[in-house]
C-alpha positions as CSV (number, residue, x, y, z in Angstrom):
1,M,-104.6,20.4,5.2
2,S,-105.7,16.8,4.7
3,E,-103.3,13.9,4.2
4,S,-104.6,13.3,0.6
5,S,-103.6,16.8,-0.5
6,E,-100.0,16.3,0.5
7,K,-97.5,15.6,-2.2
8,N,-96.0,12.1,-2.2
9,V,-92.7,11.3,-3.8
10,K,-91.2,8.3,-5.6
11,A,-87.6,7.3,-5.6
12,K,-85.9,5.7,-8.6
13,V,-82.9,3.7,-7.7
14,H,-80.3,2.5,-10.3
15,I,-77.9,-0.2,-9.1
16,T,-74.9,-1.3,-11.1
17,L,-71.8,-3.4,-10.5
18,K,-68.7,-1.4,-9.7
19,N,-66.0,-1.2,-12.4
20,G,-63.7,-4.2,-12.2
21,V,-66.4,-6.6,-10.8
22,L,-67.0,-9.5,-13.2
23,D,-70.5,-9.4,-14.8
24,P,-71.2,-12.9,-16.2
25,Q,-74.9,-11.9,-17.0
26,G,-73.7,-8.8,-19.0
27,K,-71.2,-11.0,-20.8
28,A,-73.9,-13.5,-21.7
29,V,-76.1,-10.7,-23.1
30,E,-73.2,-9.4,-25.1
31,H,-72.5,-12.8,-26.6
32,A,-76.2,-13.3,-27.4
33,L,-76.4,-9.9,-29.1
34,H,-73.3,-10.8,-31.2
35,G,-75.1,-14.1,-32.1
36,L,-78.1,-12.1,-33.3
37,G,-75.9,-10.1,-35.6
38,F,-75.3,-7.0,-33.4
39,G,-71.5,-7.1,-33.9
40,G,-70.8,-3.5,-32.9
41,V,-71.9,-4.1,-29.3
42,G,-69.3,-4.4,-26.6
43,G,-68.9,-4.1,-22.8
44,V,-72.5,-4.9,-21.8
45,R,-73.1,-4.5,-18.1
46,Q,-76.3,-5.4,-16.3
47,G,-77.9,-3.8,-13.3
48,K,-81.1,-3.3,-11.3
49,Y,-83.8,-0.7,-11.3
50,I,-86.0,-0.2,-8.3
51,E,-88.9,2.2,-7.7
52,V,-89.9,3.1,-4.1
53,D,-93.1,5.0,-3.4
54,L,-93.0,7.1,-0.2
55,P,-96.6,8.0,0.4
56,Q,-95.9,9.5,3.8
57,Q,-92.9,11.7,2.7
58,S,-93.2,15.0,0.9
59,D,-89.7,16.4,1.6
60,K,-87.5,15.3,-1.3
61,A,-84.2,15.7,0.6
62,K,-85.5,13.6,3.5
63,A,-86.9,11.0,1.0
64,K,-83.5,10.8,-0.8
65,S,-81.7,10.3,2.5
66,Q,-84.2,7.6,3.5
67,V,-83.8,5.7,0.3
68,E,-80.0,6.0,0.4
69,D,-80.2,4.4,3.9
70,M,-82.4,1.6,2.3
71,C,-79.7,1.1,-0.3
72,K,-76.9,0.8,2.2
73,A,-79.0,-1.6,4.4
74,L,-80.6,-3.8,1.8
75,L,-81.1,-2.8,-1.8
76,A,-77.5,-2.6,-2.9
77,N,-74.4,-4.7,-2.0
78,T,-72.1,-1.7,-1.5
79,V,-69.0,-3.9,-1.6
80,I,-69.5,-4.7,-5.3
81,E,-72.3,-2.3,-6.4
82,N,-72.8,1.4,-7.0
83,Y,-76.2,3.0,-6.7
84,S,-77.9,6.3,-7.6
85,V,-81.1,7.7,-6.2
86,E,-83.4,10.1,-8.0
87,V,-86.4,11.5,-6.2
88,V,-89.4,12.7,-8.2
89,D,-92.9,14.0,-7.5
């Protein structure tokens, strides 16, 4: 089997601030939305979305574990942020 016929996976990472952590950027967006007439909006929180291509990985479980290690090491500040990882084909 050639390398090009192997399945590659992509990981989608969502990173958000933990509950109780102040979110000034989310608060600024909330105020701006109110200023634009969207009065029914409240509790805006901002976050990050990161996609990671794993061209050498075809095992979804191993890919998820690898990306979770990336989150713990660099992508997320686990003291103040939560993250979730979804692995797709």
